[in-house]
C-alpha positions as CSV (number, residue, x, y, z in Angstrom):
1,X,0.0,0.0,0.0
2,X,3.1,2.2,0.3
3,X,1.7,4.2,3.2
4,X,2.2,4.5,6.9
5,X,-0.9,3.8,8.9
6,X,-2.4,6.3,11.3
7,X,-1.3,5.7,14.9
8,X,-2.8,8.3,17.1
9,X,-6.4,9.4,17.9
10,X,-5.7,12.8,16.4
11,X,-4.6,11.2,13.1
12,X,-7.7,9.0,13.1
13,X,-10.0,12.0,13.7
14,X,-8.5,13.7,10.6
15,X,-9.2,10.6,8.5
16,X,-12.7,9.7,9.7
17,X,-15.7,10.1,7.5
18,X,-18.2,10.0,10.4
19,X,-19.0,12.8,12.8
20,X,-19.3,12.4,16.5
21,X,-22.7,13.0,18.1
22,X,-21.0,14.6,21.2
23,X,-23.2,16.5,23.6
24,X,-26.5,15.3,22.1
25,X,-28.8,13.4,24.4
26,X,-30.9,11.2,22.2
27,X,-33.7,8.9,23.1
28,X,-33.4,5.3,21.7
29,X,-35.1,6.3,18.4
30,X,-32.7,9.2,18.0
31,X,-29.7,7.0,18.6
32,X,-30.9,4.5,16.1
33,X,-31.5,7.2,13.6
34,X,-28.0,8.5,14.1
35,X,-26.6,5.0,13.7
36,X,-28.6,4.6,10.5
37,X,-27.2,7.8,9.1
38,X,-23.7,6.6,9.9
39,X,-24.3,3.3,8.1
40,X,-25.5,5.3,5.1
41,X,-22.4,7.4,5.2
42,X,-20.2,4.3,5.3
43,X,-22.1,2.8,2.3
44,X,-21.6,6.0,0.2
45,X,-17.9,6.0,1.1
46,X,-17.5,2.4,0.2
47,X,-19.2,2.9,-3.1
48,X,-16.6,5.6,-3.9
49,X,-13.8,3.3,-2.8
50,X,-15.2,0.5,-5.0
51,X,-15.0,2.8,-8.0
52,X,-11.4,3.6,-7.2
53,X,-10.6,-0.1,-6.8
54,X,-12.3,-0.9,-10.1
55,X,-10.3,1.8,-11.9
56,X,-7.1,0.3,-10.5
57,X,-8.1,-3.2,-11.5
58,X,-7.8,-4.4,-7.9
59,X,-10.3,-7.3,-7.8
60,X,-9.3,-8.5,-4.3
61,X,-10.0,-5.1,-2.7
62,X,-13.1,-4.7,-4.8
63,X,-14.4,-8.0,-3.4
64,X,-13.5,-7.1,0.2
65,X,-15.2,-3.7,0.0
66,X,-18.3,-5.2,-1.6
67,X,-18.6,-7.6,1.3
68,X,-18.3,-4.7,3.8
69,X,-20.8,-2.7,1.9
70,X,-23.3,-5.5,1.8
71,X,-23.0,-5.9,5.6
72,X,-23.6,-2.2,6.1
73,X,-26.6,-2.2,3.6
74,X,-28.1,-5.1,5.6
75,X,-27.8,-3.3,8.9
76,X,-29.2,0.0,7.4
77,X,-32.1,-2.0,6.0
78,X,-32.8,-3.5,9.4
79,X,-32.6,-0.1,11.1
80,X,-34.9,1.5,8.6
81,X,-37.4,-1.2,9.0
82,X,-37.3,-0.9,12.8
83,X,-37.6,2.9,12.7
84,X,-40.7,2.9,10.5
Protein backbone atom coordinates (compact mmCIF):
# COMPACT_ATOMS: atom_id res chain seq x y z
CA UNK A 1 0.00 0.00 0.00
CA UNK A 2 3.06 2.23 0.31
CA UNK A 3 1.66 4.22 3.21
CA UNK A 4 2.21 4.52 6.93
CA UNK A 5 -0.93 3.79 8.93
CA UNK A 6 -2.41 6.30 11.34
CA UNK A 7 -1.29 5.66 14.89
CA UNK A 8 -2.83 8.33 17.05
CA UNK A 9 -6.35 9.40 17.87
CA UNK A 10 -5.65 12.82 16.36
CA UNK A 11 -4.63 11.19 13.07
CA UNK A 12 -7.72 8.97 13.08
CA UNK A 13 -9.95 11.99 13.68
CA UNK A 14 -8.50 13.67 10.58
CA UNK A 15 -9.22 10.57 8.49
CA UNK A 16 -12.70 9.68 9.72
CA UNK A 17 -15.74 10.05 7.51
CA UNK A 18 -18.17 9.95 10.43
CA UNK A 19 -18.98 12.82 12.75
CA UNK A 20 -19.26 12.40 16.50
CA UNK A 21 -22.66 13.04 18.08
CA UNK A 22 -21.05 14.55 21.19
CA UNK A 23 -23.23 16.47 23.59
CA UNK A 24 -26.50 15.25 22.11
CA UNK A 25 -28.80 13.38 24.45
CA UNK A 26 -30.86 11.16 22.19
CA UNK A 27 -33.67 8.85 23.09
CA UNK A 28 -33.41 5.31 21.73
CA UNK A 29 -35.07 6.27 18.44
CA UNK A 30 -32.71 9.21 17.99
CA UNK A 31 -29.67 7.04 18.64
CA UNK A 32 -30.88 4.45 16.13
CA UNK A 33 -31.54 7.19 13.55
CA UNK A 34 -27.99 8.51 14.08
CA UNK A 35 -26.64 4.97 13.71
CA UNK A 36 -28.61 4.57 10.47
CA UNK A 37 -27.16 7.85 9.15
CA UNK A 38 -23.65 6.60 9.95
CA UNK A 39 -24.25 3.31 8.13
CA UNK A 40 -25.50 5.25 5.11
CA UNK A 41 -22.38 7.45 5.21
CA UNK A 42 -20.19 4.34 5.28
CA UNK A 43 -22.13 2.85 2.35
CA UNK A 44 -21.62 5.99 0.25
CA UNK A 45 -17.91 6.02 1.11
CA UNK A 46 -17.51 2.36 0.23
CA UNK A 47 -19.20 2.93 -3.14
CA UNK A 48 -16.63 5.63 -3.94
CA UNK A 49 -13.82 3.34 -2.80
CA UNK A 50 -15.22 0.54 -4.97
CA UNK A 51 -15.02 2.83 -8.01
CA UNK A 52 -11.38 3.56 -7.19
CA UNK A 53 -10.55 -0.13 -6.77
CA UNK A 54 -12.27 -0.92 -10.08
CA UNK A 55 -10.29 1.81 -11.90
CA UNK A 56 -7.08 0.35 -10.47
CA UNK A 57 -8.11 -3.18 -11.46
CA UNK A 58 -7.84 -4.39 -7.87
CA UNK A 59 -10.29 -7.30 -7.81
CA UNK A 60 -9.34 -8.46 -4.30
CA UNK A 61 -9.96 -5.08 -2.72
CA UNK A 62 -13.14 -4.73 -4.77
CA UNK A 63 -14.44 -8.05 -3.43
CA UNK A 64 -13.48 -7.15 0.16
CA UNK A 65 -15.17 -3.73 -0.04
CA UNK A 66 -18.28 -5.25 -1.64
CA UNK A 67 -18.63 -7.62 1.31
CA UNK A 68 -18.29 -4.75 3.78
CA UNK A 69 -20.82 -2.67 1.87
CA UNK A 70 -23.32 -5.53 1.83
CA UNK A 71 -23.02 -5.88 5.62
CA UNK A 72 -23.65 -2.15 6.11
CA UNK A 73 -26.57 -2.22 3.65
CA UNK A 74 -28.14 -5.09 5.58
CA UNK A 75 -27.78 -3.27 8.89
CA UNK A 76 -29.17 -0.05 7.37
CA UNK A 77 -32.14 -1.98 5.99
CA UNK A 78 -32.84 -3.50 9.42
CA UNK A 79 -32.57 -0.12 11.15
CA UNK A 80 -34.86 1.52 8.55
CA UNK A 81 -37.42 -1.25 9.04
CA UNK A 82 -37.30 -0.85 12.81
CA UNK A 83 -37.61 2.94 12.69
CA UNK A 84 -40.72 2.88 10.46
